[in-house]
N, C-alpha and C positions, 0 to 999 in steps of 0.2 A: 655038778654045779660048782662053780668057783666060790670061794669063801666070800668074796665081795658082793656076789649076787644074792638076792633075797626074794622070797615069794611074798614078803610082807608088803602090803599096799597101804600107803599112808592115806587115811581118809581125807577127803577134801570137804571142808565144812562149807555148806551153802546155807544161806539165810533166805528163806522164802520171804517174798515181799509181804508186808502186812496188808491184809485185805481190809479195806475200809468199807463198812456197810453204810450205805447212804439211803436215806428215806426221801422220796420225792412225792410231792403232791402235784398232780397234773389236772388242771381244769379241763373238762370235756363238756362243751356246750350243747351238743346235739344228741345226747343219749336219750332214747325214748322208751326203751322196754328191756325186758330180761334178755332178749336176743343180743342187744348191744352190750350188756354186761358180760354175757358169755363170750362174745367176740373179743372184747377188750382183754378179758382174762386169758384167752387163748393166744392173742397176739403178743401181749407182754410176757406172759408166762413161758412162751417159747423162745424168748431171747436168752442168750448165754449170760449168766451172772445174775439173773432175776431170781430172787429168793421168795418173794411174796407179793401178791397183787390183791388189793382190796378195792372194789368198785362201789361207790355210793351213787346210785341212780338219783335218789332224792336230793343229794347235795351237788350233783353234777361234777364229781371229782373222782380221781383214781389215786390211791396211795400205793406206792411201790417201794419195796426194800430190795436193794441190789448191791452188788459188788462193783464199786466204781472203777476198779481195775479192769473190768470186763465190758462194761457198758456205761454210757453217760445218760444223764437226764434228757439231753437233746436227742439222743438216739431213740429213747423211749417215746418221746413226743413225735419224732419223725415216723416211727413205726405206726403210730395211730393215724397220723396225717396221711400216710400212704394208703390206708384203708378208708379214707374219706371222712374221718372224724374231725370235727372242728375243735382244735386243741389250743389252749392258752399257754402262757409261759410257765414252765414247772418251777416250783420252789423246792429247795433242797435243804437237808439237814444231815451233816456227817455224823455217824455214830461209830464207835469202836467196838 
């Protein structure tokens, strides 16, 4: 090896993008039973970036915590609509 060559590797610093945890509340008008609750939990829980799903049958709403760098509230609502649920406009709150 020549003196000017080196095996030292200069580390490249990378900064991971800050993940913003967002909470969305999605109105779902046509939930009728525990089967609906389970289906919604499975649909949303299977999406990348979803951290938590809470379904309130009595209040007709779903609360979801998710990484907005991976999924949007619109995508969450669209996933439910694709399974024939009647979904209102999600409201969101960004958390760090």
